[in-house]
C-alpha positions in Angstrom: 0.0 0.0 0.0 1.3 3.5 -1.0 2.0 5.7 2.1 1.4 9.5 1.5 0.9 12.7 3.5 -2.8 11.7 3.5 -1.8 8.9 6.0 -0.5 11.3 8.6 -2.6 11.1 11.6 -3.9 14.3 13.5 -1.0 15.7 15.4 -2.7 18.3 17.4 -1.2 18.8 20.8 2.1 17.1 19.7 5.4 18.9 19.9 8.3 18.1 17.4 11.8 19.3 17.1 13.3 19.1 13.6 17.1 19.8 13.1 17.9 21.5 10.0 14.5 22.4 8.9 15.1 25.6 7.2 15.7 24.0 3.7 15.8 20.6 1.9 14.3 17.6 3.5 14.1 19.1 6.9 11.8 21.9 5.5 9.3 19.4 4.0 9.5 17.2 7.2 8.4 20.3 9.3 5.8 21.4 6.8 4.2 17.9 6.8 4.3 17.8 10.6 2.8 21.3 11.0 0.2 20.5 8.4 -1.0 17.9 10.6 -1.6 20.1 13.5 1.8 19.7 15.4 3.6 22.4 17.2 7.0 22.3 15.3 10.3 23.8 16.6 12.7 24.4 13.9 16.2 23.9 15.4 18.5 25.7 12.8 21.9 27.1 12.7 21.0 30.2 10.5 18.4 32.3 12.3 17.5 34.3 9.3 16.9 31.5 7.0 15.0 29.6 9.6 12.7 32.7 10.2 12.0 32.8 6.4 11.4 29.0 6.2 9.0 29.2 9.2 7.1 32.1 7.5 6.5 29.8 4.5 5.2 27.0 6.5 2.9 29.1 8.3 1.3 30.2 5.0 0.8 26.7 3.7 0.3 24.8 7.0 -2.0 26.9 9.1 -3.3 24.0 11.3 0.1 23.8 13.3 2.3 26.2 14.9 5.9 26.9 13.9 8.7 28.5 15.8 12.4 28.6 15.6 15.3 28.1 18.0 19.1 28.3 17.3 21.0 25.2 17.1 24.5 24.8 15.7 25.4 21.0 15.7 29.0 21.7 15.1 29.3 23.4 18.5 28.5 21.4 21.6 27.9 24.6 23.7 25.2 25.5 21.2 23.8 22.0 21.6 23.7 22.4 25.4 22.3 26.1 25.2 19.5 24.8 22.7 18.7 22.0 25.0 18.5 24.1 28.2 16.1 26.4 26.3 14.0 23.6 25.0 13.7 22.2 28.6 12.7 25.5 29.9 10.2 26.2 27.1 8.2 22.8 26.8 7.2 20.1 29.2 6.9 17.4 26.7 8.5 16.2 23.4 6.7 13.8 21.1 9.1 13.7 18.1 12.7 14.5 18.0 13.7 14.7 14.5 17.3 14.5 14.1 17.5 15.4 10.3 20.3 18.0 9.8 23.4 16.9 7.9 26.3 17.5 5.8 27.5 15.5 2.7 30.9 15.2 1.1 32.2 18.6 2.5 35.9 19.7 2.4 38.0 18.6 5.2 37.3 20.6 8.4 36.7 20.4 12.1 33.9 21.4 14.4 34.4 23.8 17.3 35.2 20.9 19.5 37.8 19.5 17.0 35.8 16.7 15.5 35.8 15.7 11.7 33.0 18.0 10.5 30.6 15.3 9.0 31.0 12.9 11.9 30.6 15.8 14.4 27.5 17.3 12.8 25.9 14.2 11.5 26.4 12.0 14.5 27.9 13.4 17.6 25.9 16.7 17.6 22.7 14.6 17.4 23.9 12.0 19.9 24.6 14.9 22.4 21.3 16.5 21.7 19.3 13.2 22.2 20.9 12.8 25.6 20.4 16.2 26.7 16.5 16.4 25.8 16.1 12.8 26.9 14.1 13.8 30.1 11.3 15.4 27.9 11.2 12.4 25.7 11.0 10.0 28.6 8.3 12.2 30.1 6.2 11.9 27.0 4.4 8.4 26.6 5.1 7.0 23.0 7.6 9.6 22.1 10.0 9.0 19.1 13.4 9.7 18.2 14.1 9.6 14.4 17.6 9.6 12.7 18.2 10.5 9.2 20.7 8.1 7.6 21.3 7.4 3.9 21.9 4.8 1.4 25.6 5.9 2.0 25.5 3.7 5.1 25.7 0.8 3.0 29.5 1.2 2.0 30.3 2.8 5.4 32.8 1.7 7.8 33.4 2.7 11.3 37.0 3.6 12.1 36.6 3.5 15.9 40.3 4.1 16.4 40.5 7.1 14.2 36.9 8.6 13.9 38.3 12.1 13.1 40.6 11.1 10.3 43.6 12.2 12.4 45.8 9.3 11.3 44.8 8.4 7.9 44.1 10.6 4.7 40.8 12.5 4.7 38.4 11.5 2.0 34.9 13.3 1.7 32.8 10.3 0.8 34.2 7.6 3.2 33.9 10.2 6.0 30.2 10.8 4.9 29.6 7.0 4.7 31.0 6.6 8.2 28.8 9.2 9.7 25.6 7.7 8.0 26.6 4.3 9.3 26.9 5.9 12.8 23.3 7.1 12.5 21.9 3.7 12.2 24.2 2.0 14.6 23.2 4.9 17.1 19.4 4.4 16.3 19.4 0.6 16.9 21.6 0.8 20.2 19.3 3.5 21.3 16.2 1.5 20.8 17.9 -1.5 22.6 18.8 0.7 25.6 15.3 2.3 25.6 13.7 -1.2 25.7 16.0 -2.3 28.6 14.9 0.8 30.6 11.4 -0.2 30.1 10.6 3.1 28.3 7.7 3.6 25.7 10.1 6.1 23.7 11.1 4.4 20.7 13.9 5.1 18.1 13.7 4.8 14.3 15.7 5.6 11.3 14.9 6.7 7.7 16.7 7.4 4.5 15.4 9.6 1.4 16.9 7.6 -1.4 17.9 10.1 -4.1 16.4 13.4 -3.5 16.9 16.8 -5.1 18.3 19.1 -2.4 21.3 21.3 -1.9 23.1 18.6 0.1 26.6 17.9 -1.2 27.0 21.1 -3.3 29.3 22.8 -0.8 33.0 21.9 -1.4 35.7 21.9 -4.0 35.7 18.2 -4.8 34.5 16.9 -8.5 31.3 15.4 -7.0 30.4 18.8 -5.4 30.8 20.6 -8.7 28.6 18.0 -10.4 25.9 18.3 -7.9 25.8 22.2 -7.6 24.3 22.9 -11.0 21.8 20.0 -10.9 20.7 20.3 -7.3 21.3 16.6 -6.8 19.4 13.8 -8.4 16.3 11.6 -7.9 12.8 12.5 -6.6 11.8 15.8 -5.2 12.7 16.7 -1.6 9.1 16.6 -0.7 8.9 13.0 -1.6 12.3 12.3 -0.2 11.1 13.4 3.2 8.2 11.0 3.3 10.3 8.0 4.8 11.4 10.2 7.7 7.9 11.7 8.1 6.4 8.1 8.3 8.9 7.0 10.9 7.8 10.1 13.0 4.1 9.4 12.8 3.0 6.1 11.5 0.9 4.6 14.5 1.9 1.1 13.4 5.7 1.9 13.4 7.9 0.0 16.0 11.0 0.8 17.5 14.3 -0.1 15.6 12.4 0.1 12.2 14.2 1.6 9.2 12.1 3.3 6.3 13.3 4.3 2.9 11.8 4.6 -0.7 10.1 1.7 -2.1 12.5 1.4 -5.1 15.5 2.3 -3.2 16.2 5.7 -4.9 12.6 6.8 -5.1 9.0 5.8 -4.5 6.5 5.7 -1.4 8.1 4.8 2.0 8.6 1.2 3.2 10.3 -0.9 5.6 13.9 -1.7 4.8 16.6 -3.9 6.5 19.8 -2.3 7.7 23.0 -3.7 6.5 24.9 -6.4 8.5 27.4 -3.7 9.7 24.6 -1.5 10.8 23.2 -4.2 12.9 26.7 -5.1 14.7 25.7 -4.8 18.5 29.4 -4.8 19.5 30.4 -1.9 17.2 27.3 -0.1 18.4 28.3 -0.4 22.0 31.9 0.7 21.2 30.5 3.8 19.2 28.1 4.6 22.1 31.0 4.6 24.6 33.3 6.7 22.3 30.4 9.2 21.6 29.9 9.7 25.3 33.7 10.2 25.8 33.8 12.7 22.9 30.7 14.7 23.9 30.7 14.3 27.6 27.0 13.4 27.4 26.2 10.1 29.2 22.8 8.5 29.3 21.1 5.1 29.3 24.3 3.4 30.5 
């Protein structure tokens, strides 16, 4: 059966945080959630762009409410400040949409010295999830949804050199590693939530091939190819649907992974993570390293 936005249930009274929601997939995720009546908090690095995007969503999705808060996932002090602001603003959190990401960027470091893609795509969201966990645990049936990619398939975790300090940096392997980390994190988070007896669940999604600005920033050949085309595949609105389904489908279960029916495009369906993504030993090691690097400890 084809799953569409018409299948989104009424979200009146629900509160959702969506990172990186001022553009691309995140913009459409926020639009769909607000369109169903949710209160959506757009967690974005660029305040001006977030404000413009919020105004557009208000015009097309008047059922819900939209507000913005500043979050820079490349700076753990910003992640902490955002989390403190959120904890003082709301008393529940139904959906934490860990959507923001970078793809195939030039070599650089976050404020805290982490390889940029691993730092933003994984560590920033790992820290954010832990810091707002009290809100999630206090909300029956809440969800954490992480955005992975088909790029998790060739991904390999370099647990002894996550920041590419000791071997040559390459933009695509770094991206693949971060996307594999997203899945490992989701599955281990679900395991830990289950052990804690929580009704909060963790899920993952990937957009297939979607036309967004992701991957256009950088000096590599792939960046130059992507820049004039705006990516390839289906529209960003359709690419957002697997993530939206993971956020709202009443039948979804913890640990599930959604992607387009035809891998690159199509309506969202359940997928099976790769064997590497289901490696419990590696997931445990990644969790430990993530706690050490971010200083955020939870569900141990």
